[in-house]
C-alpha positions as CSV (number, residue, x, y, z in Angstrom):
1,M,31.5,-8.6,4.8
2,V,32.8,-7.5,1.4
3,D,35.5,-4.9,1.4
4,K,33.5,-2.2,-0.3
5,T,31.8,0.9,1.2
6,L,28.1,1.1,1.4
7,E,28.2,3.9,-1.1
8,Q,30.1,1.8,-3.6
9,I,27.6,-1.0,-3.4
10,L,24.7,1.5,-3.7
11,L,26.2,2.8,-6.9
12,K,27.1,-0.6,-8.3
13,K,23.8,-2.4,-7.5
14,F,21.2,0.4,-7.6
15,N,22.9,3.2,-9.6
16,Y,22.5,5.8,-6.8
17,R,25.4,7.8,-5.4
18,T,23.9,8.9,-2.1
19,F,21.5,7.5,0.4
20,R,18.1,9.1,1.1
21,P,17.3,9.9,4.7
22,G,16.9,6.8,6.9
23,Q,18.2,4.3,4.4
24,E,21.8,4.1,5.8
25,E,20.6,3.8,9.4
26,A,18.3,0.9,8.4
27,I,21.1,-0.8,6.5
28,L,23.6,-0.5,9.3
29,A,21.0,-2.0,11.8
30,A,20.6,-5.0,9.5
31,L,24.3,-5.5,9.0
32,Q,24.7,-5.4,12.8
33,S,22.0,-8.1,13.1
34,Q,19.8,-5.7,15.0
35,D,16.0,-5.9,14.7
36,S,14.5,-2.6,13.4
37,L,11.2,-0.9,12.7
38,V,11.7,1.5,9.8
39,M,9.2,4.2,9.0
40,L,10.1,6.2,5.9
41,P,7.6,8.3,3.8
42,T,6.1,6.8,0.7
43,G,8.5,6.9,-2.3
44,S,11.7,7.2,-0.1
45,G,13.2,3.9,-1.3
46,K,12.4,1.5,1.5
47,S,13.3,-1.6,-0.6
48,I,17.0,-0.6,-0.6
49,C,17.0,-0.8,3.2
50,Y,16.8,-4.6,3.0
51,Q,18.1,-5.3,-0.5
52,L,21.5,-3.7,0.0
53,P,22.4,-5.5,3.2
54,G,21.0,-8.7,1.6
55,Y,24.0,-8.5,-0.8
56,M,26.4,-8.1,2.1
57,K,25.1,-10.9,4.4
58,E,25.3,-14.6,3.9
59,G,21.9,-16.3,3.4
60,L,18.4,-15.7,2.1
61,V,16.4,-12.5,2.5
62,V,12.7,-13.4,3.1
63,I,10.3,-10.6,2.4
64,V,6.7,-11.0,3.5
65,S,4.6,-8.7,1.2
66,P,0.9,-8.0,1.4
67,L,0.0,-7.4,-2.3
68,L,0.7,-9.3,-5.5
69,S,1.4,-6.1,-7.4
70,L,4.0,-5.1,-4.7
71,M,5.8,-8.4,-5.1
72,Q,5.8,-8.3,-8.8
73,D,7.1,-4.8,-9.0
74,Q,10.0,-5.5,-6.7
75,V,10.9,-8.8,-8.4
76,E,10.9,-7.1,-11.8
77,K,13.0,-4.2,-10.6
78,L,15.6,-6.6,-9.2
79,K,15.7,-8.6,-12.4
80,A,16.1,-5.4,-14.4
81,N,19.1,-4.6,-12.3
82,G,20.6,-8.0,-13.2
83,E,19.6,-10.0,-10.2
84,R,18.7,-13.6,-11.1
85,Q,18.5,-15.1,-7.6
86,V,15.0,-13.7,-6.8
87,A,11.6,-15.2,-6.9
88,A,8.0,-14.6,-5.6
89,L,5.7,-17.2,-4.1
90,N,2.0,-16.3,-3.9
91,S,-1.4,-17.5,-5.1
92,L,-0.6,-16.6,-8.7
93,S,2.3,-19.0,-8.9
94,S,1.6,-22.1,-10.9
95,R,2.2,-25.5,-9.4
96,A,5.2,-26.0,-11.7
97,E,6.6,-22.6,-10.7
98,K,6.1,-23.3,-7.0
99,N,7.9,-26.7,-7.4
100,R,10.8,-25.0,-9.3
101,I,11.2,-22.3,-6.7
102,F,11.0,-24.8,-3.9
103,K,13.8,-26.9,-5.3
104,Q,16.0,-23.8,-5.9
105,L,15.4,-22.1,-2.5
106,H,19.0,-22.7,-1.5
107,L,20.2,-20.8,-4.6
108,L,18.0,-17.7,-4.0
109,K,19.1,-14.4,-2.4
110,F,15.6,-12.8,-2.3
111,L,12.3,-14.6,-1.7
112,Y,9.1,-12.5,-1.8
113,I,6.2,-14.3,-0.3
114,S,2.6,-13.7,0.8
115,P,1.6,-14.1,4.5
116,E,-0.6,-17.0,3.6
117,M,2.0,-18.9,1.5
118,I,4.8,-18.8,4.1
119,Q,2.6,-20.7,6.6
120,F,2.6,-24.0,4.5
121,D,4.3,-26.7,6.6
122,F,6.4,-28.0,3.7
123,L,7.8,-24.5,3.0
124,M,8.4,-23.8,6.6
125,Q,10.4,-27.0,7.0
126,R,12.5,-26.1,4.0
127,L,13.1,-22.5,5.2
128,K,14.2,-23.9,8.6
129,Q,17.1,-25.7,6.8
130,L,18.4,-22.5,5.3
131,K,20.3,-19.6,6.7
132,I,17.9,-16.6,6.9
133,A,20.0,-13.4,6.5
134,L,17.1,-11.1,7.1
135,F,13.3,-11.5,7.7
136,V,11.4,-8.5,6.3
137,V,7.8,-7.6,6.9
138,D,6.9,-5.0,4.2
139,E,4.0,-2.6,4.7
140,A,4.1,-3.6,8.3
141,H,1.2,-1.2,9.2
142,C,-1.0,-3.8,7.5
143,I,-0.6,-5.9,10.7
144,S,-2.7,-3.3,12.4
145,Q,-4.7,-1.8,9.5
146,W,-5.6,-5.1,7.8
147,G,-4.6,-8.0,10.1
148,M,-7.6,-7.7,12.3
149,D,-10.0,-6.7,9.5
150,F,-9.5,-9.1,6.6
151,R,-6.0,-10.4,6.6
152,P,-5.7,-12.4,9.8
153,D,-2.7,-14.3,8.4
154,Y,-0.7,-11.1,9.0
155,L,-1.2,-11.6,12.7
156,K,0.7,-14.9,12.6
157,M,4.0,-13.4,11.4
158,G,5.4,-13.3,15.0
159,E,4.8,-17.1,15.3
160,I,6.4,-17.6,11.8
161,R,9.4,-15.6,13.0
162,R,9.7,-17.8,16.1
163,K,9.6,-21.0,14.0
164,L,12.5,-19.6,11.9
165,N,14.5,-19.2,15.1
166,N,14.0,-15.4,15.3
167,P,16.2,-14.2,12.4
168,T,17.2,-10.5,12.2
169,T,13.9,-8.7,11.4
170,M,13.1,-5.5,9.6
171,A,9.5,-4.1,9.7
172,L,8.9,-1.5,7.1
173,T,6.1,1.1,6.9
174,A,5.4,4.6,5.6
175,T,2.7,5.6,8.1
176,A,2.3,4.4,11.7
177,T,1.5,6.2,14.9
178,E,3.4,5.3,18.1
179,S,0.6,2.9,19.2
180,V,0.6,1.1,15.8
181,R,4.4,0.9,15.9
182,N,4.1,-0.8,19.3
183,E,1.5,-3.1,18.0
184,I,3.8,-4.1,15.1
185,K,6.6,-4.9,17.5
186,E,4.3,-6.8,19.8
187,S,2.8,-8.8,17.0
188,L,6.2,-9.7,15.6
189,H,7.5,-10.6,19.1
190,M,10.3,-8.0,18.7
191,N,12.0,-6.8,21.9
192,H,10.7,-3.3,22.6
193,E,13.9,-2.1,24.2
194,E,16.4,-3.7,21.8
195,T,14.5,-3.0,18.5
196,Q,16.0,0.1,16.7
197,E,13.3,2.5,15.6
198,I,14.2,4.6,12.5
199,I,11.4,7.1,12.2
200,H,11.2,9.9,9.7
201,S,8.4,12.4,9.1
202,V,5.3,11.3,7.2
203,D,5.1,14.8,5.8
204,R,5.4,15.1,2.0
205,K,5.8,18.8,1.4
206,A,5.6,18.5,-2.4
207,I,2.0,17.2,-2.0
208,K,-0.5,20.1,-1.4
209,L,-3.7,19.3,0.5
210,K,-7.2,20.3,-0.5
211,V,-10.7,19.5,0.8
212,A,-13.6,20.4,-1.4
213,I,-17.0,20.4,0.2
214,C,-19.7,19.4,-2.3
215,D,-23.4,19.9,-2.1
216,G,-25.0,17.3,-4.2
217,N,-22.7,18.0,-7.1
218,K,-19.7,15.7,-6.4
219,K,-19.7,14.0,-9.8
220,E,-19.8,17.4,-11.5
221,R,-17.0,18.7,-9.3
222,L,-14.9,15.6,-10.1
223,T,-15.3,15.9,-13.9
224,E,-14.4,19.6,-13.7
225,L,-11.2,18.8,-11.8
226,V,-10.0,16.0,-14.1
227,N,-10.6,18.1,-17.1
228,Q,-8.6,21.0,-15.6
229,L,-5.8,19.3,-13.8
230,K,-2.7,18.4,-15.7
231,G,-0.7,15.2,-15.7
232,A,-1.5,11.7,-14.6
233,G,-3.8,11.1,-11.7
234,V,-5.5,8.5,-9.5
235,I,-9.1,8.8,-8.3
236,Y,-9.9,6.6,-5.2
237,F,-13.4,5.1,-4.5
238,S,-14.8,2.9,-1.8
239,S,-17.1,1.3,-4.4
240,K,-15.9,-0.9,-7.3
241,K,-19.1,-0.3,-9.2
242,L,-18.8,3.5,-9.0
243,A,-15.1,3.2,-10.0
244,D,-16.2,1.4,-13.2
245,E,-19.1,3.8,-13.9
246,I,-17.0,7.0,-13.5
247,A,-14.1,5.6,-15.6
248,E,-16.7,4.8,-18.4
249,T,-18.2,8.3,-18.1
250,L,-14.7,10.0,-18.3
251,R,-13.9,7.9,-21.4
252,T,-17.2,8.3,-23.3
253,D,-18.4,11.7,-22.3
254,H,-15.2,13.5,-21.8
255,G,-12.7,11.7,-24.1
256,L,-10.2,11.0,-21.3
257,K,-7.9,8.1,-21.2
258,A,-9.3,6.5,-18.0
259,E,-9.5,2.9,-16.7
260,S,-10.8,1.4,-13.5
261,Y,-8.8,-0.9,-11.2
262,H,-10.1,-3.0,-8.3
263,S,-10.1,-6.6,-6.9
264,D,-12.6,-7.9,-9.4
265,L,-10.3,-7.5,-12.4
266,T,-8.4,-10.5,-13.6
267,V,-4.7,-10.6,-12.9
268,D,-3.9,-10.1,-16.6
269,D,-6.1,-7.0,-16.7
270,K,-4.5,-5.6,-13.6
271,V,-1.1,-6.0,-15.0
272,K,-2.1,-4.4,-18.3
273,V,-3.8,-1.4,-16.6
274,Q,-0.8,-0.8,-14.3
275,Q,1.7,-0.9,-17.2
276,Q,-0.4,1.3,-19.4
277,F,-0.6,3.8,-16.6
278,I,3.1,3.7,-15.9
279,D,4.0,4.4,-19.5
280,N,1.3,7.1,-19.9
281,T,-1.0,5.3,-22.4
282,I,-3.6,5.7,-19.6
283,Q,-3.6,9.0,-17.7
284,L,-6.4,8.4,-15.2
285,I,-7.0,5.4,-12.9
286,C,-10.4,5.1,-11.1
287,A,-9.4,2.7,-8.3
288,T,-10.3,1.2,-5.0
289,S,-7.6,0.8,-2.3
290,A,-6.4,-2.3,-4.1
291,F,-4.4,0.0,-6.4
292,G,-1.2,1.7,-5.4
293,M,1.2,-0.4,-3.5
294,G,4.1,-1.4,-5.8
295,I,3.1,1.1,-8.5
296,D,6.3,3.1,-8.8
297,K,5.2,5.9,-11.1
298,P,7.1,9.0,-10.2
299,D,5.1,11.6,-12.1
300,I,1.6,11.2,-10.7
301,R,0.5,14.8,-10.3
302,F,-2.8,14.5,-8.5
303,V,-4.7,12.1,-6.3
304,I,-8.5,12.6,-5.8
305,H,-10.6,10.8,-3.1
306,Y,-14.2,10.5,-4.2
307,H,-15.0,8.9,-0.9
308,M,-13.5,9.8,2.4
309,P,-10.9,7.1,3.6
310,A,-11.4,5.3,6.9
311,N,-8.4,6.7,8.6
312,P,-5.5,9.1,8.3
313,E,-3.0,6.3,7.8
314,M,-4.8,5.1,4.7
315,Y,-5.2,8.6,3.4
316,L,-1.5,9.3,3.7
317,Q,-0.6,6.0,2.1
318,E,-2.8,6.7,-0.9
319,I,-1.9,10.3,-1.5
320,G,1.7,9.2,-1.1
321,R,1.5,7.8,-4.7
322,C,1.7,11.4,-5.8
323,S,4.9,13.4,-6.5
324,R,7.5,10.7,-6.0
325,D,9.7,12.7,-8.4
326,G,9.7,15.6,-5.9
327,K,7.8,17.9,-8.1
328,E,4.6,19.5,-6.8
329,G,1.3,17.6,-6.8
330,I,-2.1,17.9,-5.2
331,A,-4.3,15.7,-3.1
332,I,-8.0,16.6,-3.2
333,L,-10.6,15.1,-0.9
334,L,-14.2,15.5,-2.2
335,F,-16.8,15.4,0.6
336,E,-20.5,15.6,0.9
337,A,-22.5,15.5,4.1
338,G,-23.2,11.9,5.0
339,D,-20.1,10.4,3.3
340,Q,-18.9,9.1,6.6
341,Y,-21.8,6.7,6.8
342,L,-20.4,4.6,3.9
343,Q,-17.3,3.9,5.9
344,M,-19.4,3.2,9.0
345,R,-21.3,0.5,7.1
346,L,-18.1,-1.0,5.8
347,Q,-16.7,-1.1,9.3
348,E,-19.8,-2.8,10.6
349,N,-19.2,-5.6,8.1
350,A,-15.5,-6.1,8.9
351,L,-15.4,-7.6,12.4
352,P,-17.5,-10.3,14.1
353,D,-20.0,-9.1,16.6
354,E,-20.4,-10.6,20.1
355,S,-23.1,-13.2,19.0
356,L,-21.1,-14.4,16.0
357,L,-17.8,-14.7,18.0
358,N,-19.7,-16.6,20.7
359,Y,-21.1,-19.0,18.1
360,I,-17.7,-19.6,16.6
361,Y,-16.1,-20.3,20.0
362,K,-18.9,-22.6,21.1
363,N,-19.0,-24.6,17.8
364,N,-15.3,-24.4,17.0
365,L,-16.2,-23.8,13.3
366,K,-13.9,-25.5,10.7
367,I,-14.4,-23.8,7.3
368,K,-11.9,-23.7,4.5
369,A,-10.3,-20.2,4.5
370,E,-11.3,-19.4,0.9
371,Q,-15.0,-20.3,1.8
372,A,-15.2,-18.4,5.1
373,D,-16.6,-15.0,5.6
374,P,-13.7,-12.6,6.7
375,K,-15.5,-12.2,10.1
376,V,-15.6,-15.9,10.5
377,Q,-11.9,-16.1,9.6
378,I,-11.0,-13.6,12.3
379,G,-13.0,-15.6,14.9
380,Q,-11.3,-18.8,13.8
381,F,-7.9,-17.2,14.2
382,Y,-8.6,-16.5,17.8
383,V,-9.9,-20.0,18.4
384,N,-6.9,-21.6,16.7
385,A,-4.5,-19.4,18.7
386,E,-6.2,-20.6,21.9
387,I,-7.0,-17.1,22.9
388,P,-9.7,-17.0,25.6
389,Y,-13.1,-15.8,24.4
390,N,-13.2,-12.8,26.8
391,V,-9.8,-11.6,25.6
392,A,-10.8,-12.0,21.9
393,L,-14.1,-10.1,22.5
394,Y,-12.2,-7.3,24.3
395,Q,-9.6,-6.9,21.5
396,I,-12.3,-6.9,18.8
397,Q,-14.4,-4.3,20.7
398,N,-11.3,-2.2,21.2
399,R,-10.6,-2.4,17.5
400,E,-14.1,-1.2,16.7
401,K,-13.6,1.8,19.0
402,L,-10.3,2.6,17.4
403,K,-11.8,2.5,13.9
404,Q,-14.5,4.8,14.9
405,N,-12.0,7.3,16.4
406,Q,-10.0,7.2,13.2
407,L,-13.0,7.9,11.1
408,D,-14.0,10.7,13.5
409,Y,-10.5,12.2,13.0
410,M,-10.9,12.2,9.2
411,L,-14.3,13.9,9.6
412,K,-12.7,16.6,11.7
413,Y,-10.0,16.9,9.1
414,V,-12.6,17.7,6.5
415,Y,-14.1,20.5,8.5
416,H,-10.9,21.8,10.1
417,T,-10.5,25.5,9.2
418,G,-6.9,25.8,10.2
419,C,-3.9,24.3,8.4
420,K,-4.9,20.9,7.0
421,R,-1.2,19.7,6.9
422,A,-0.7,20.6,10.6
423,F,-4.0,18.8,11.5
424,L,-2.9,15.6,9.7
425,L,0.6,15.6,11.1
426,H,-0.8,16.1,14.6
427,Y,-2.4,12.6,14.3
428,F,1.1,11.2,14.0
429,D,2.4,13.4,16.8
430,E,4.3,15.6,14.4
431,A,4.3,19.4,13.8
432,V,4.8,21.3,10.5
433,M,8.4,22.2,10.0
434,N,9.1,24.9,7.4
435,K,5.6,25.1,6.0
436,P,5.8,24.9,2.2
437,A,4.2,27.4,-0.2
438,N,0.7,26.7,-1.3
439,C,0.4,24.3,1.7
440,C,-3.3,23.5,1.7
441,S,-6.7,24.8,0.9
442,S,-7.0,26.5,4.3
443,C,-3.7,28.3,3.8
444,D,-4.5,29.0,0.1
445,P,-8.2,28.8,-0.9
446,S,-7.4,28.9,-4.7
447,L,-4.8,26.1,-4.3
448,E,-6.0,23.8,-7.1
449,Q,-5.6,26.5,-9.7
450,H,-1.9,26.3,-9.4
451,F,-2.2,22.8,-11.0
452,F,-4.6,23.6,-13.8
453,S,-3.4,23.2,-17.3
454,E,-3.3,26.3,-19.5
455,D,-3.3,24.3,-22.7
456,I,-6.5,24.0,-24.8
457,E,-6.0,20.3,-25.1
458,R,-4.7,18.2,-22.2
459,T,-2.0,15.7,-23.1
460,N,-4.2,13.0,-21.7
461,K,-7.3,14.0,-23.5
462,N,-8.6,12.7,-26.9
463,T,-9.9,15.1,-29.4
464,E,-12.8,12.8,-30.2
465,K,-14.6,9.9,-28.7
466,L,-12.9,6.7,-29.4
467,D,-14.6,3.6,-30.9
468,W,-14.0,0.3,-29.2
469,K,-11.4,-0.9,-31.7
470,T,-9.3,2.2,-31.1
471,R,-9.6,1.9,-27.3
472,F,-8.7,-1.8,-27.5
473,K,-5.6,-1.1,-29.6
474,Q,-4.5,1.7,-27.2
475,L,-5.0,-0.5,-24.1
476,Y,-3.3,-3.6,-25.4
477,K,-0.8,-1.9,-27.7
478,I,-1.5,-3.9,-30.8
479,D,-1.2,-2.8,-34.4
480,E,-3.6,-2.7,-37.3
481,E,-2.4,-6.0,-38.9
482,S,-3.3,-8.0,-35.7
483,M,-6.8,-6.6,-35.8
484,N,-7.5,-7.9,-39.3
C-alpha cells in the first residue's frame, strides 16, 4: 500500500477534498479484501468506490457494466483525469481494438466489460493468468431487474467470479430492496455473513415528487409542462415510436430543442445526442429506459414519465438523473386510467410461459443468441445451467408474481393521497427523515409552479421554427462553410 492517506489520493486522482457518504466505507472494504454490496443513491459517486482502491492495490480492476453508454462515460472520465491504462470491451469494439486490448491486458489497471463479452473462453483464459485486484459488478440491481427478463448473461456472473478464483468483489447499485440485495449476493456466490453491506438511503431530498392525473389530455398536459418548466429535462416513454413523435412535435410545433433517444438509434447518433444534451445544445430528451445510465449531467432540472414505470426501483433510478448538482428539481409522473395495461402487456412478453419452457426443455433448443427471442434465451439459460424443469418453472412464475406486485405498488403510488415520498421510501423499508420543503404534490398541490420559468422566452426555446439545415447544424455543430 502506498504511504499516502485516502484523502490525499482522492485529491490527487479525482480533485475532491472530502468523501461523500458511503465512499470511504466501500474503499476500506476493498482495501481489506472484503466483499461488499454497496448501495448509494444515484449521483453519489459510486465509481470512486472501486477506482480509488484500484490505484492502491496491485492488479487489474475488472468492471462488468450493463450499458455501453455507462462504460464509455467512465472510460472517458478516467482518460480525462490522465489515466491511460483503461479500456472497454463490448460489442462496439472493432476486431482490431479487441486484439489490441487483449494483447495489452497485463498493462491495464481498469477493464470495463459487458456481461456477454467476459464469457468468451479466450478472454477468460487470459484473465485467469492475471492478478485481479477487484471484480466489480456495476448496476448490480440489473441482476434482478434485467437478468431474468432480457439479460440472462447477468445471471452468470457468479460462475464467472468462481472461474476467476473468487477475487475480492464489489457489487454496486443505487436502488435495491433487502430481497434484491440478497438475490444479488446469491447470484454472485457471495457469502451472506461475510459480505459487508454499505447501505445508504435512496431518498434524494432535492428531487420533488408529483403525480398528475390526466383525463384524455396527457399530450396537452405534457406540452404545457415542458413549455413552463425551466432548465434541461428528460421525458421517459415506454414506446420508441411515441418518443420519436413527441420529440418531433416539441420541435416543430413548439420550437423546443428536443431529440429522441432509444435502442433503435445508431451508436453514432446516441453519442451525438448524449453530448449535445450534456453541453445544453439540446435541452429536452424524449427517451426510453435505454437513456440515463452513464449520463453524468448535473443540472437536469426535471424528469417527466409519460408512461408509468414497471416498478419503484426503475422509477427511482430514472428520476435519479435529476438534480445531481444538489439543486432542486422535480419528477412528474403523468397518469391516465388504464396506463398500467401497457406495462402488463410488456411483462407478458418478457418471460417464457409454461408451454414454451416445456418445449425448450424437451427439445433442448440450440439457437444463436443474437437470433433467439429473449424468452427462448431465458429458457436456454436454465437448460444450459442444468437446472431442473420444475425449479425453472417455479422461479419464472415467482418472477411473474413479483413483477405484478411491483406494478401494483406503482399504481398505489399514483393514487396515494398521503406523502408520496413516504410511500416510495416504504417500499425500500425506509422512512422520511427531515421532510424537505415542497416535498411532493400531496404535501404541496401547487408543487410544479415552484419550477416554472418566469421568463418570456425559455433558454431552451427557439423564437421561430427551424428549417432542417439549421437543426442539422445545431445537432452536429458544423459551420456554414461545411454546408456549402
